[in-house]
Structures are given as C-alpha cells and as structure tokens.
C-alpha positions in Angstrom: 0.0 0.0 0.0 1.6 3.3 -1.1 2.0 6.3 1.2 -0.2 9.2 0.2 1.7 12.3 -1.1 1.3 15.5 0.8 0.5 18.5 -1.3 3.4 21.1 -1.6 2.9 24.2 0.6 5.5 27.0 0.4 6.8 28.0 3.8 5.4 31.3 5.2 8.9 32.8 5.0 9.2 32.1 1.3 5.8 33.4 0.7 6.7 36.6 2.5 10.0 37.2 0.7 8.7 37.1 -2.9 6.4 40.1 -2.8 9.0 42.1 -0.8 11.7 41.3 -3.3 9.4 42.1 -6.3 8.5 45.4 -4.7 12.1 46.4 -4.2 13.0 45.5 -7.8 10.0 47.5 -9.0 10.9 50.5 -6.9 14.5 50.4 -8.1 13.4 50.2 -11.7 11.0 53.1 -11.3 13.8 55.2 -9.6 16.3 54.4 -12.3 13.8 55.1 -15.0 12.8 58.4 -13.4 16.4 59.5 -13.0 17.1 58.5 -16.6 14.1 60.4 -17.8 15.2 63.5 -15.9 18.7 63.2 -17.2 17.6 62.8 -20.9 15.2 65.7 -20.6 17.3 68.3 -18.8 15.9 71.6 -20.1 18.0 73.8 -22.4 18.0 76.5 -19.8 20.5 74.5 -17.8 23.0 74.7 -20.6 22.4 78.4 -21.0 22.9 78.9 -17.3 26.2 77.0 -17.3 27.5 79.0 -20.3 26.5 82.2 -18.5 28.5 81.3 -15.4 31.6 80.0 -17.3 31.8 83.2 -19.5 30.9 85.5 -16.6 27.8 86.6 -18.5 29.6 87.6 -21.8 28.3 84.7 -23.8 24.6 84.1 -23.4 22.0 81.8 -24.9 18.6 83.5 -24.6 15.1 82.1 -25.4 16.5 78.6 -25.1 14.2 75.8 -26.2 14.5 72.0 -26.1 16.9 70.1 -23.9 20.6 70.1 -23.0 21.0 67.4 -25.6 19.0 68.8 -28.5 18.0 72.4 -28.5 18.3 75.9 -29.8 18.5 79.5 -28.6 19.6 83.1 -29.5 23.4 83.7 -29.1 24.0 87.0 -27.5 27.4 88.6 -26.7 27.5 91.1 -23.8 30.0 93.2 -21.8 29.3 90.9 -18.8 27.4 91.4 -15.6 26.0 95.0 -15.2 26.9 95.9 -18.8 24.3 97.6 -21.1 26.1 96.4 -24.2 24.5 93.4 -26.0 24.5 92.1 -29.6 22.5 89.1 -30.8 23.4 86.8 -33.7 20.8 86.9 -36.5 18.6 83.8 -36.3 19.0 80.9 -33.8 21.9 78.7 -32.8 21.1 74.9 -32.7 23.1 72.2 -30.8 23.1 68.5 -30.5 25.1 66.9 -27.6 25.8 63.3 -26.8 28.0 61.5 -24.3 30.7 59.2 -25.6 32.1 56.3 -23.4 34.8 53.8 -24.3 37.0 51.4 -22.3 39.9 52.6 -24.3 39.4 56.4 -23.8 38.2 59.0 -21.4 34.5 59.8 -21.1 33.7 62.8 -23.3 31.0 65.0 -24.7 30.5 65.4 -28.5 28.7 68.5 -29.6 27.6 69.7 -33.1 26.7 73.4 -33.4 25.0 75.0 -36.3 23.8 78.5 -37.1 21.8 79.1 -40.3 23.1 82.7 -40.6 26.7 81.8 -40.6 27.5 78.1 -41.2 27.0 75.8 -44.2 28.0 72.8 -42.1 27.9 72.0 -38.4 31.0 72.8 -36.2 32.0 69.5 -34.5 33.5 69.8 -31.0 34.5 67.2 -28.3 35.2 68.0 -24.7 36.9 65.4 -22.4 38.2 65.5 -18.8 41.3 63.6 -17.5 40.6 63.4 -13.7 44.1 61.9 -13.0 45.9 64.9 -14.6 43.2 67.4 -13.7 43.1 68.5 -17.3 40.5 69.4 -19.9 40.8 68.8 -23.6 38.7 70.6 -26.3 38.9 69.3 -29.9 37.4 71.2 -32.8 37.1 69.6 -36.2 37.8 71.1 -39.6 35.3 73.9 -40.1 34.6 77.1 -42.0 32.0 79.8 -41.0 31.3 83.4 -41.6 30.1 85.9 -38.9 29.1 89.5 -38.8 31.8 91.8 -37.3 29.0 93.8 -35.7 28.5 91.0 -33.2 31.8 92.1 -31.4 30.1 95.4 -30.4 28.2 93.5 -27.8 31.3 92.6 -25.8 31.7 96.2 -24.4 34.9 98.2 -24.4 36.6 98.8 -26.7 34.4 97.2 -29.3 31.3 99.2 -28.3 33.3 102.4 -29.2 34.8 101.0 -32.4 31.5 99.5 -33.6 33.2 97.4 -36.3 31.5 96.3 -39.5 32.5 93.7 -42.0 32.8 89.9 -42.3 34.7 87.5 -39.9 35.7 84.2 -41.6 36.7 81.5 -39.1 38.6 78.5 -40.4 39.9 75.7 -38.2 42.0 72.7 -39.1 41.7 69.8 -36.6 42.4 71.8 -33.4 43.2 70.5 -29.9 43.2 72.8 -26.9 44.6 71.4 -23.5 44.0 73.2 -20.2 45.9 71.8 -17.3 46.9 73.5 -14.0 47.1 77.0 -15.4 48.8 76.0 -18.7 47.3 76.3 -22.1 48.5 73.9 -24.9 47.5 73.8 -28.5 47.9 71.5 -31.5 46.8 72.4 -35.0 45.9 75.9 -36.3 43.0 78.3 -36.8 42.6 81.6 -38.8 40.2 84.5 -38.5 40.0 86.7 -41.6 38.4 90.1 -41.1 37.3 91.3 -44.5 36.3 94.8 -45.6 36.5 96.1 -42.0 35.1 99.6 -41.2 34.3 101.5 -38.0 31.9 104.2 -36.9 35.0 106.2 -35.9 36.1 106.8 -39.4 34.5 107.9 -42.6 36.9 105.7 -44.6 35.0 102.5 -45.7 36.4 100.0 -45.8 39.6 100.5 -43.8 41.2 97.2 -44.8 41.2 93.4 -44.5 43.3 91.5 -41.8 44.4 88.0 -40.9 44.7 86.6 -37.4 46.6 83.2 -37.3 46.7 80.9 -34.3 49.4 78.2 -34.4 50.6 75.5 -32.0 53.5 76.0 -29.7 57.1 75.0 -30.4 60.1 74.4 -28.3 61.4 77.8 -29.1 58.1 79.7 -28.5 57.0 77.8 -25.4 53.3 78.3 -26.0 50.6 78.9 -28.6 51.2 82.0 -30.8 48.9 84.5 -32.4 49.9 86.8 -35.3 48.1 89.7 -36.9 48.9 90.9 -40.5 47.3 93.3 -42.9 46.1 91.8 -46.2 45.0 95.1 -47.8 43.7 98.6 -47.0 44.7 102.0 -45.6 44.8 101.1 -41.9 47.9 98.9 -41.4 47.8 96.5 -38.4 50.5 94.1 -37.3 51.4 92.3 -34.1 52.4 89.1 -32.3 50.8 87.4 -29.3 52.0 84.5 -27.0 50.5 82.4 -24.3 52.8 81.8 -21.3 51.0 79.3 -19.2 47.5 80.8 -18.7 48.7 84.4 -19.4 48.4 85.9 -22.8 50.5 88.9 -24.0 50.1 90.7 -27.3 52.1 93.6 -28.7 51.5 95.3 -32.0 51.1 98.6 -33.8 48.7 100.4 -36.1 49.5 103.1 -38.7 47.8 104.7 -41.7 48.9 105.2 -45.2 49.9 108.9 -45.7 47.0 109.8 -47.9 44.4 108.6 -45.4 46.2 109.6 -42.2 43.7 112.4 -41.3 40.6 110.1 -41.9 42.1 107.5 -39.5 43.6 109.8 -36.9 40.7 109.6 -34.4 40.7 105.8 -34.7 44.4 105.6 -34.1 44.0 107.8 -30.9 41.5 105.3 -29.4 42.8 101.8 -30.3 46.2 102.2 -28.7 48.8 104.5 -27.1 49.8 107.2 -29.7 53.4 107.6 -30.5 53.9 109.9 -33.5 52.2 108.4 -36.5 51.9 105.0 -34.8 49.4 103.7 -32.3 50.9 101.0 -30.0 48.7 98.0 -29.2 49.2 96.2 -26.0 47.3 93.4 -24.2 48.4 91.5 -21.1 
C-alpha cells in the first residue's frame, strides 16, 4: 500500500519574501527610469545657465528651447554682468550633444553646433576630462564659418566704441586645446580673416582686411602663438601674441597710409597709445 503524497505548501517565510523582493525591484526600476528620464530631458536653460557662469555673462543663450542634448537659442554677446552692451546673432543657434564612453578612452561629450546665418556645415566639438591629470581637452574639427563683425560690439569696451562692421571668416584645421593647472596647450591651427572692416569712428569705408593666425606651440616659442597681419587697406595693423601658461600677451602697432592719415587719426588715438604716426597696441 503506497503512502499518500502530501501537497506542496511553500513556507510562510518564502511566501513573505517574494512580494517584498518584487516590490524592491519595481521601486529600483522606477527610480532608475525616473532619473534617466530627468537626465535625458534636462531643459536647455540648464546649458544656457552653465555657459553664462563660465563666461561671466559675456556669452549668453537667450530664449533657449528644447533640452541640453538637443535644443536651440539666440546667441548674445554682452559686456558681462552689469553691462548695457549686447548684440544678438541673427537667427538661432542649434546644438546636438551626446556622451561618448569607451573602455579605451576617457568619457567625453560630443557637440555639433549649427547657425543658419553663418554656417553651411555644423561645427564638430568634443570635450573630455582627465581626472588623474586634472586636465580638460577641447577638440574642434575642420570647419569654415562666416560671422558679422557687428557682433563684437556686444562685448563692451573697446568694441562698443569702435562699432566694427565687415565679415569675420573663421577656419579651423583639426584643433586641440589642452587646459591643465594654469597651462594652455594647442595642437593644430586656426585663422580668422576680417574682410572689408570699417568703423563708426572713421569715414573711410572699408579700412582694410586682416588675418589673425593661431598656431601651435614650439620648443622655441614655449606656447601657442597669435599673429596679426594686414592683407589690404589703408589702416595697417601688425602684431604678435604669445601664451605663457595661462597668461596671454600681445604687442603690435597700427598706422595709416599717408593719404588717409587724417581720416584714420581719431581711430588711431583710441585703439592704442599714440606715438607719433603710430598707435601701439598692448594686451596683457
């Protein structure tokens, strides 16, 4: 005669553990999902606020829409906190941001910036942080864009007095900027061409076209270098700049061709320290 089988009954402890465990997993999932949702939908105003603080109010994104990761706004240059000077870029600036993670490289942020007024293609940028070396690296891809010189008037003195007009053409080769413990390093090059420049301080229009070149450091120079040359025109500008650690120094001069010296005299008195026919330019 066979022994009757007892029906299986889970112990009270097992019965009690299962709902508790499921509840914890559900709560954890909801929390992670909520945090991820907040992270992915951070408003564009957060990015605008961060840029305001980093630039001390000189670079602003107003009327920001969208999120930190995909959004747009109006780019405005100002003289900083308390300044009444401000100049907005025509149209809106758009951005797309994504985080990049790899086992073989440092975490970084990839950003593509476009402006319908001034760019035919997006400007690619990548920002990474090396926590061990306490260093930041900014990489800018090959890019060409054209900007209105009037935008500089928003930065306050001396631009608000000069009120420049003309075209600024920015061209970058693959460019790498390193910032570490008060030192600035650069690899690659960039040029800014100012074409057909004029100013409210002179009746002569245009005054000339100029080229600013930024090149990487060498053993002899010790830091990134900036040069200014005149390409054409009646206002002659020249100068050399150099980064020494985090400090930048620039020395140059401005003169006028003899036939237009009177038309440019007022401008030469303002842009630098007058020494005879020359105006000495100094920064840092």
